[in-house]
C-alpha positions in Angstrom: 10.5 -34.7 6.1 10.3 -31.7 8.4 12.6 -31.6 11.4 11.3 -33.0 14.6 11.9 -29.8 16.6 8.5 -28.4 15.5 5.1 -30.1 15.9 1.5 -29.2 15.5 -0.3 -27.3 18.3 -1.2 -29.7 21.2 -2.2 -27.4 24.0 -4.3 -24.2 24.0 -3.0 -23.0 27.4 0.6 -22.4 26.2 2.1 -18.9 26.1 1.8 -17.0 22.9 4.7 -15.2 21.3 4.2 -12.5 18.7 7.2 -11.8 16.6 8.1 -10.3 13.2 10.8 -10.9 10.6 12.4 -7.7 9.3 15.5 -6.5 7.5 16.5 -5.3 4.1 15.3 -6.5 0.7 16.1 -10.1 -0.3 17.6 -11.0 3.1 15.2 -14.1 3.2 12.4 -13.1 5.6 9.6 -14.8 3.7 11.8 -17.8 3.0 12.5 -18.2 6.7 8.9 -18.1 7.7 8.0 -20.5 4.9 10.7 -22.9 6.2 9.2 -22.7 9.7 5.7 -23.5 8.4 7.1 -26.4 6.4 8.9 -27.8 9.5 5.7 -27.3 11.5 3.9 -29.6 9.0 1.4 -26.8 8.3 1.8 -27.1 4.5 -0.9 -29.5 3.3 -0.4 -31.8 0.4 -2.4 -29.8 -2.1 -0.6 -26.6 -0.9 2.7 -28.4 -1.5 1.8 -29.3 -5.0 0.8 -25.7 -5.7 4.0 -24.5 -4.1 6.1 -26.7 -6.4 4.2 -25.4 -9.4 4.5 -21.8 -8.3 8.2 -22.3 -7.6 8.8 -23.4 -11.2 6.9 -20.3 -12.4 8.0 -17.6 -10.0 10.7 -19.1 -7.8 14.3 -17.9 -7.4 15.8 -21.1 -6.2 16.7 -22.7 -9.6 14.0 -25.3 -9.6 14.0 -26.1 -5.9 11.0 -25.2 -3.6 10.8 -21.5 -3.0 9.4 -21.3 0.5 8.9 -17.5 0.2 5.9 -18.1 -2.0 4.0 -19.4 1.0 4.0 -15.8 2.3 4.0 -13.7 -0.9 0.3 -14.1 -1.7 -0.3 -11.1 -3.9 0.2 -11.5 -7.6 2.3 -8.4 -7.7 4.5 -9.8 -4.9 5.1 -13.0 -6.9 5.7 -11.3 -10.2 8.1 -8.7 -8.8 9.6 -11.2 -6.3 9.2 -8.8 -3.4 7.1 -8.6 -0.2 4.6 -5.6 -0.2 2.0 -6.3 2.5 2.3 -7.7 6.0 1.5 -11.4 6.1 0.6 -13.1 9.4 1.0 -16.8 10.0 0.4 -19.1 13.0 2.4 -22.1 14.1 3.3 -23.9 17.3 5.8 -26.1 19.1 5.1 -28.3 22.1 6.2 -25.4 24.3 4.7 -22.3 22.8 2.3 -20.9 20.1 3.5 -18.2 17.7 2.0 -15.5 15.5 4.7 -14.3 13.1 4.4 -11.2 10.8 6.3 -11.2 7.6 7.1 -7.6 6.8 8.5 -6.0 3.6 12.1 -4.9 3.3 11.7 -2.1 0.7 12.1 1.4 2.0 8.8 2.6 0.5 6.9 -0.1 2.4 8.5 0.8 5.8 5.1 1.9 7.1 3.8 -1.7 6.6 6.8 -2.9 8.6 5.8 -0.6 11.4 2.3 -2.1 11.3 3.7 -5.6 11.8 6.1 -4.4 14.5 3.4 -2.6 16.5 2.1 -5.8 18.2 5.3 -7.8 18.3 7.2 -8.9 21.4 10.3 -10.0 19.5 12.0 -9.2 16.2 14.0 -11.5 14.0 16.2 -9.2 12.1 17.6 -10.9 9.0 21.0 -10.0 7.4 22.3 -11.4 4.1 25.7 -12.8 5.0 27.1 -11.6 1.6 26.0 -8.0 2.1 26.2 -7.4 5.8 24.3 -4.7 7.7 22.6 -2.3 5.3 20.7 1.0 5.7 17.4 -0.7 5.8 18.7 -3.1 8.5 19.5 -0.1 10.6 16.2 1.6 9.8 14.2 -1.5 10.9 16.4 -1.8 14.1 15.6 1.9 15.0 11.8 1.3 14.4 12.0 -1.7 16.8 13.7 0.4 19.3 11.2 3.2 19.0 8.3 0.7 19.4 9.8 -0.8 22.6 10.8 -4.2 21.2 13.6 -5.3 23.4 14.2 -8.9 22.2 16.1 -8.9 19.0 17.4 -12.0 17.1 20.1 -11.1 14.6 19.6 -14.0 12.1 22.6 -13.9 9.7 21.1 -15.7 6.7 22.5 -17.3 3.5 25.5 -18.7 5.3 25.7 -21.3 2.6 26.6 -18.6 0.1 29.7 -17.6 2.2 30.9 -21.2 2.7 29.5 -21.2 6.3 32.4 -18.9 7.3 32.7 -18.1 11.0 34.9 -15.1 10.2 32.1 -13.5 8.1 29.6 -14.2 10.9 31.8 -12.7 13.6 32.5 -9.6 11.5 28.8 -8.9 10.9 27.9 -9.4 14.6 30.7 -7.0 15.7 29.6 -4.3 13.2 26.0 -4.6 14.2 26.8 -4.5 17.9 28.6 -1.2 17.5 25.4 0.3 15.9 22.9 -1.4 18.3 24.7 -0.1 21.4 23.8 3.4 20.3 20.0 2.7 20.1 19.4 0.6 23.2 19.5 -2.8 21.5 22.8 -4.1 23.0 21.2 -7.4 24.3 20.6 -9.1 21.0 21.1 -12.8 20.1 23.0 -13.6 16.9 22.3 -16.9 15.1 23.9 -18.0 11.8 21.3 -19.7 9.5 20.6 -20.9 6.0 16.8 -20.5 5.8 16.3 -22.2 2.5 18.0 -25.5 3.6 16.9 -25.2 7.3 20.4 -24.9 8.8 20.1 -23.8 12.5 16.4 -23.0 12.0 14.8 -26.0 13.7 17.8 -28.2 14.1 21.5 -27.7 14.5 23.6 -27.4 11.3 26.2 -29.9 10.4 27.9 -27.3 8.2 28.5 -24.9 11.2 30.0 -27.0 14.0 31.7 -23.8 15.3 28.3 -22.4 16.4 27.3 -23.9 19.7 24.3 -21.7 20.6 20.6 -22.5 20.3 18.8 -22.9 17.0 16.3 -20.2 16.1 13.3 -22.2 17.1 15.0 -23.2 20.4 15.5 -19.6 21.2 12.0 -18.6 20.3 10.7 -21.5 22.5 12.7 -20.3 25.6 12.9 -16.5 25.4 11.1 -14.8 28.3 9.2 -11.8 27.1 7.1 -11.4 30.2 10.0 -9.9 32.2 9.8 -6.7 30.2 6.2 -6.0 31.2 7.1 -5.3 34.9 6.0 -1.8 35.8 8.8 0.7 36.5 8.7 2.3 39.9 6.4 5.2 40.0 7.9 8.5 41.2 6.1 11.8 41.8 7.3 14.8 43.8 4.4 16.3 45.8 4.3 20.0 45.1 1.0 20.9 46.7 -1.6 19.4 49.1 -4.9 20.3 47.6 -7.7 20.6 50.1 -10.5 22.8 48.8 -12.9 21.5 51.5 -13.1 19.2 54.5 -14.2 16.2 52.4 -11.3 16.2 49.8 -7.6 16.0 50.2 -5.4 15.5 47.1 -1.7 15.6 46.3 -0.5 17.4 43.3 2.8 17.2 41.6 4.8 16.2 38.5 5.2 12.6 37.5 8.9 11.9 37.1 8.8 8.3 36.0 6.5 5.3 35.6 2.7 5.1 35.3 0.0 5.6 37.9 -3.2 3.6 38.0 -6.2 3.7 40.2 -5.8 1.2 43.0 -2.0 1.0 42.8 -0.2 0.8 46.2 2.2 3.7 46.9 4.8 4.5 49.5 5.2 8.1 50.8 8.9 8.9 51.5 10.8 9.5 53.6 8.3 8.2 56.2 7.5 5.0 54.1 3.9 5.2 54.9 1.8 2.9 52.5 -1.5 3.8 50.9 -3.4 3.3 47.7 -4.5 5.5 44.8 -8.2 6.2 45.3 -8.7 8.7 42.4 -6.7 10.4 39.7 -8.4 13.8 39.4 -8.0 16.1 36.4 -9.9 19.2 35.3 -11.7 16.9 32.7 -12.7 14.4 35.4 -11.3 11.3 36.9 -8.9 9.1 35.0 -8.1 5.4 35.4 -4.4 6.0 34.5 -2.1 9.0 34.3 1.1 9.0 32.3 3.5 11.8 31.2 6.8 12.2 29.4 9.5 14.7 29.9 12.0 15.3 27.1 15.1 17.5 26.7 15.1 20.3 24.1 17.5 18.2 22.0 15.2 15.2 22.1 12.2 17.3 21.1 14.1 18.7 18.1 15.4 15.2 17.1 11.9 13.8 17.2 10.4 16.7 15.2 7.8 17.4 17.9 5.5 20.4 17.1 2.4 21.6 18.9 -0.8 23.5 17.9 -3.6 25.2 19.8 -6.9 23.6 20.2 -9.4 25.9 18.6 -13.2 26.2 18.7 -15.2 26.5 15.5 -18.7 26.1 14.0 -20.1 22.7 14.7 -20.7 20.4 11.8 -22.1 16.9 11.5 -21.0 14.0 9.4 -22.6 11.3 7.3 -20.5 8.3 6.5 -21.5 5.9 3.8 -19.7 3.0 2.0 -18.3 3.6 -1.5 -16.3 1.9 -4.3 -13.4 3.3 -6.3 -14.1 3.4 -10.0 -12.3 5.0 -12.9 -13.3 8.5 -14.1 -15.6 7.6 -17.0 -14.9 11.0 -18.6 -11.2 10.0 -18.9 -11.7 6.6 -20.4 -10.9 5.9 -24.0 -11.7 2.8 -25.9 -9.4 1.1 -28.4 -11.4 -0.6 -31.2 -10.6 -2.8 -34.2 -10.7 -0.6 -37.3 -10.7 -3.7 -39.5 -11.9 -7.2 -39.0 -9.3 -10.0 -38.7 -7.4 -12.3 -36.3 -5.4 -11.1 -33.3 -1.8 -12.0 -33.9 -0.2 -10.6 -30.7 -1.3 -8.7 -27.7 1.5 -6.4 -26.3 -0.4 -4.7 -23.5 -1.3 -6.5 -20.3 -4.2 -5.6 -18.0 -3.1 -3.0 -15.6 -0.1 -1.8 -17.8 0.7 1.9 -18.1 0.6 2.9 -21.8 1.2 6.1 -23.7 -0.8 7.6 -26.6 0.1 5.8 -29.9 1.7 2.8 -28.2 0.9 -0.5 -29.8 -1.6 -2.6 -27.8 -2.2 -5.5 -30.3 -1.6 -6.6 -33.9 -4.4 -7.7 -36.2 -4.0 -9.8 -39.3 -6.7 -8.8 -41.8 -7.6 -9.9 -45.3 -10.0 -6.9 -45.4 -7.0 -4.6 -45.1 -5.2 -6.4 -48.0 -8.4 -6.2 -50.2 -8.7 -2.5 -49.5 -5.1 -2.0 -50.6 -5.7 -4.0 -53.8 -8.7 -1.8 -54.6 -6.5 1.3 -54.1 -3.9 -0.1 -56.5 -6.6 -1.0 -59.1 -8.1 2.5 -58.8 -4.6 4.0 -59.3 -4.0 1.8 -62.4 -7.4 2.8 -63.9 -6.7 6.5 -63.3 -3.2 6.2 -64.9 -4.7 4.5 -68.0 -7.4 7.2 -68.3 -4.8 9.9 -67.9 -2.8 8.5 -70.8 -6.0 8.2 -72.9 -7.0 11.7 -71.9 -3.7 13.1 -73.0 -3.8 11.3 -76.4 -7.4 12.4 -77.1 -6.5 16.0 -76.3 -3.8 15.8 -79.0 -6.2 14.2 -81.5 -8.8 16.9 -80.9 -6.2 19.5 -81.6 -5.4 17.8 -84.9 -9.1 17.4 -85.8 -8.9 13.6 -85.6 -11.2 13.2 -82.6 -14.5 14.9 -81.7 -15.1 17.2 -78.7 -17.7 14.7 -77.5 -15.1 12.0 -77.2 -12.8 14.3 -75.2 -15.7 15.2 -72.8 -16.5 11.5 -72.2 -12.8 10.6 -71.5 -12.5 13.6 -69.2 -15.6 12.5 -67.2 -14.3 9.0 -66.9 -10.9 10.3 -65.7 -12.6 12.5 -63.0 -14.5 9.4 -61.8 -11.4 7.4 -61.4 -9.7 10.3 -59.5 -12.6 10.2 -57.1 -12.3 6.4 -56.7 -8.6 6.7 -55.9 -9.3 9.4 -53.3 -12.0 7.3 -51.7 -9.7 4.2 -51.6 -7.0 6.3 -50.1 -9.3 7.6 -47.4 -10.5 4.1 -46.6 -6.9 3.0 -46.0 -6.3 5.9 -43.7 -9.5 5.0 -41.8 -8.3 1.4 -41.5 -5.2 2.6 -39.7 -2.5 2.9 -42.3 -0.4 6.1 -42.1 -0.4 8.7 -44.9 3.2 7.7 -45.5 2.3 4.1 -45.9 -0.5 4.9 -48.3 1.6 7.3 -50.4 4.4 4.7 -50.7 2.0 2.0 -51.9 2.9 1.4 -55.5 3.0 -2.4 -56.2 1.3 -5.5 -54.9 4.3 -6.7 -53.1 4.1 -3.7 -50.8 0.6 -4.7 -49.5 0.5 -5.4 -45.7 -2.0 -7.5 -43.9 -1.0 -6.6 -40.4 -2.3 -3.5 -38.6 -1.5 -2.5 -35.0 -4.1 -1.3 -32.5 -2.7 1.8 -31.0 -3.5 3.3 -27.6 -5.9 6.3 -28.0 -4.4 8.1 -25.0 -2.1 8.0 -21.9 -3.2 5.9 -19.0 -3.7 2.4 -17.7 -5.2 -0.6 -19.4 -8.3 -1.3 -17.3 -10.1 -3.6 -19.8 -8.7 -6.2 -22.2 -11.2 -8.1 -24.2 -8.9 -10.1 -26.6 -6.3 -12.8 -26.7 -4.0 -14.0 -29.5 -5.9 -16.1 -32.1 -9.2 -14.4 -31.5 -11.4 -13.3 -34.4 -12.5 -9.7 -34.2 -14.8 -7.6 -36.3 -14.5 -4.0 -37.4 -15.6 -1.6 -34.6 -15.3 -4.2 -31.9 -14.0 -2.9 -28.5 -10.6 -4.4 -27.6 -9.2 -2.3 -24.8 -10.2 0.5 -22.5 -7.5 2.9 -21.4 -8.2 5.1 -18.4 -6.3 8.1 -17.0 -6.3 7.2 -13.3 -4.7 10.5 -12.1 -8.2 11.2 -10.8 -10.8 8.6 -9.8 -14.4 8.5 -8.8 -15.8 7.2 -5.5 -19.3 6.0 -6.1 -21.2 5.9 -2.8 -24.7 5.1 -1.8 -26.6 7.9 0.0 -29.6 7.0 2.0 -33.0 8.7 1.3 -33.1 10.3 4.7 -29.8 12.2 4.0 -30.8 13.6 0.6 -31.5 17.0 2.1 -28.1 17.3 3.8 -25.8 16.5 0.8 -25.6 18.7 -2.2 -23.4 18.9 -5.3 -20.3 20.7 -4.1 -20.5 19.3 -0.6 -17.1 18.6 1.0 -16.3 14.9 1.3 -13.5 12.9 2.9 -12.6 9.5 1.5 -10.8 7.0 3.7 -9.4 3.8 2.2 -7.3 1.3 4.2 -3.6 1.9 4.2 -3.8 5.4 2.7 -4.1 8.9 4.2 -7.6 10.5 4.1 -8.3 12.2 0.7 -10.5 15.3 0.4 -12.9 15.9 -2.5 -16.2 17.3 -3.4 -19.5 15.8 -4.5 -19.6 16.2 -8.3 -22.9 14.4 -9.1 -26.0 13.0 -7.4 -28.1 10.5 -9.3 -31.7 11.7 -9.6 -32.9 8.1 -9.5 -33.5 6.2 -6.2 -33.0 2.5 -6.0 -36.5 1.1 -5.0 -35.0 -1.7 -3.1 -32.3 0.0 -1.0 -33.8 3.5 -1.0 -30.4 5.0 -1.9 -29.1 7.2 -4.7 -25.6 7.1 -6.2 -23.3 9.9 -5.3 -20.1 10.6 -7.2 -17.1 12.1 -5.5 -14.0 13.0 -7.7 -10.7 12.8 -5.9 -7.0 13.0 -7.0 -5.1 9.8 -7.2 -1.4 10.6 -7.1 0.9 7.6 -7.5 -2.1 5.3 -8.2 -2.7 4.5 -4.5 -6.4 4.1 -5.1 -7.1 1.0 -7.1 -10.3 0.3 -9.0 -12.7 -1.8 -7.0 -11.3 -0.8 -3.5 -13.9 -0.2 -0.8 -13.9 3.2 0.8 -15.7 5.1 3.5 -17.0 8.5 2.4 -17.8 11.1 5.0 -19.8 14.2 4.0 -19.5 17.3 6.1 -23.0 18.7 6.8 -24.2 21.6 9.1 -25.0 20.6 12.6 -27.6 22.1 15.0 -25.0 21.8 17.9 -23.0 24.8 19.1 -19.3 25.4 18.7 -16.9 22.4 18.7 -13.2 21.8 19.0 -10.9 20.5 16.3 -7.4 19.1 16.2 -5.1 17.7 13.5 -5.6 14.0 12.7 -1.8 13.6 13.3 -2.3 14.6 16.9 -4.4 11.5 17.7 -2.8 8.1 18.7 -4.5 4.8 19.5 -3.3 3.1 22.7 -5.1 -0.2 23.0 -8.8 0.6 23.1 -8.2 4.3 24.0 -7.8 7.3 21.9 -5.2 9.7 23.3 -3.4 13.0 22.6 -0.4 14.5 24.2 -0.9 17.9 25.9 1.9 20.4 26.4 1.2 22.4 29.5 1.9 26.1 29.2 5.2 27.3 30.7 6.6 23.7 31.2 8.9 23.1 28.3 9.6 19.4 27.5 6.6 18.1 29.6 3.9 16.2 27.8 0.8 14.6 29.4 -1.1 11.7 27.8 -4.8 12.7 27.7 -7.7 10.4 26.7 -10.1 12.1 24.3 -13.4 11.3 22.7 -13.5 12.1 19.0 -16.3 13.4 16.7 -16.5 13.5 13.0 -13.4 13.8 10.8 -13.1 16.9 8.5 -10.2 16.6 6.0 -7.0 16.8 7.9 -8.7 17.6 11.2 -11.0 15.8 13.5 -13.6 17.1 16.0 -13.0 16.5 19.7 -16.2 15.7 21.7 -14.5 15.7 25.1 -11.1 15.7 26.8 -9.7 19.0 25.7 -10.4 22.7 26.1 -10.0 25.7 23.8 -6.5 27.2 24.1 -4.8 24.1 25.2 -1.7 23.0 23.2 -1.5 19.5 21.8 1.3 17.7 19.9 0.5 17.8 16.2 3.7 16.3 14.8 5.8 13.7 16.6 3.0 12.2 18.7 4.0 8.7 17.5 7.4 9.2 19.2 5.7 10.2 22.5 3.5 7.1 22.3 6.6 5.0 21.9 8.2 6.7 24.9 5.1 6.1 27.0 5.0 2.5 25.9 8.7 2.2 26.9 7.7 3.6 30.3 4.8 1.2 30.7 6.8 -1.9 29.6 9.9 -1.1 31.6 12.1 -0.4 28.5 
């Protein structure tokens, strides 16, 4: 039965804690969350039965329940026994509700870990007790630091595999502390656990009496994350009293720390006079909040911050329509059965990468055996005719046979030569190699199995057979597609037909991938009478196979606009802060100073995006490293 430390949700008004599990590969992140869900009695009976089945199929616990399978929902995750995508789960105790993000540990999926960490108040950083602190452990710690996560639990897992050794635990804690001090994470809490068995997860472990601290769930119940949200003191040196007329008086200066919001109380030093912020005035209009960051030259170089000028260009419009990723039909090849028979084995799974000539399946065929028998019979008839022809030629020379007899035998021999050639060609068409046919001399060399080979390099996108299935000659068995380029099939509405042409620029956006640029390759001349749309085909590159068949996409077509000039900035310059879209402006002549500016965006255009308001031509914005500045601003807002 689950431990009593966790129960079902009982009160909606309790505080909510968002946290993530992170760390290196196979440190037990998914297993830990699965154990928490199990202890919270959130695993229903039918789910438990399915988990037991899946544990026997995919599990890594030697027949015991593998709790990680509660989180690894993708088939690829279960087959490869890794976490790829971020999985969110909810559970609760009598004190608090929780939303936990299970993030992947592989280096190539670090961006997914960043996604899970972006909304977290606390991070549970797992470390395998056998391996200690690894490179990915440090990388995830640094990401948490950059995102302003100040509550870290160092969960040293798999203590059962090191005999619950206190010395091992202390050595790992000491090593991590030395690293954490350098990145601002000195105040972490270390807990020794064995997630698979639940030691120190929800209840104290009898195997580790030397540990007298709180269990993991006790710590999560009591940690106070609200303290970090207190606003840092605002400081601004007044450099100029701006009074253009009798009805306006403003105070200008550089913000040294903190954030400024309309309505905030302020003290004017040294006189200690109190007032309130009535307006925050900028050349683009009033703001509700003003924040800026000042960095040293070394910090700018370390963060890789680069800036670019805001430029004006010809205005364009955009039409965005939904689309679906499909294979490039011109790069699809079909593998068919050259001979009828029964499928013996299938060696290529759906989705597998194959090369030209690689075996996809094996067919057992009596038709193939019959064709070889006919070839041997034709060879035997030709050999007999050849002997008869040679003998007749000698008899004619002696005058013992007529010229008519020789002509008849010659004609018969030529006919058998043709039959042998035809039988040989049929065997080649049925899939036997020329070497196999040439080596066929006796009946004991006859084969009844023929392999179905891949007609080209690519990925198996269709598989229409299984072992034991009867197939006929010419039946389609597999489709192999080269997915280095794919098609996006979109629906273009009738009102937009005049704006989009073959060759028009298009930008394809698919979740979790960077925007991909392509061009319209084809527009269907037919219009669907129900939807009043026509199919539009955009061909785009697919390096690494990031675009999967059937994925939904948004396709944006760039079209001329009747508006005047517009501004454009790199997409990398834009950051989302809550419901706002911001950029970071670098004022001229003020090295290291960056001002957060709210902007309104227009249509995207490849690697750039139009700016409808918030910037002016000639201003300089951060084009690389804006994520770092966003983290610094978040640190300022949260008191980090």
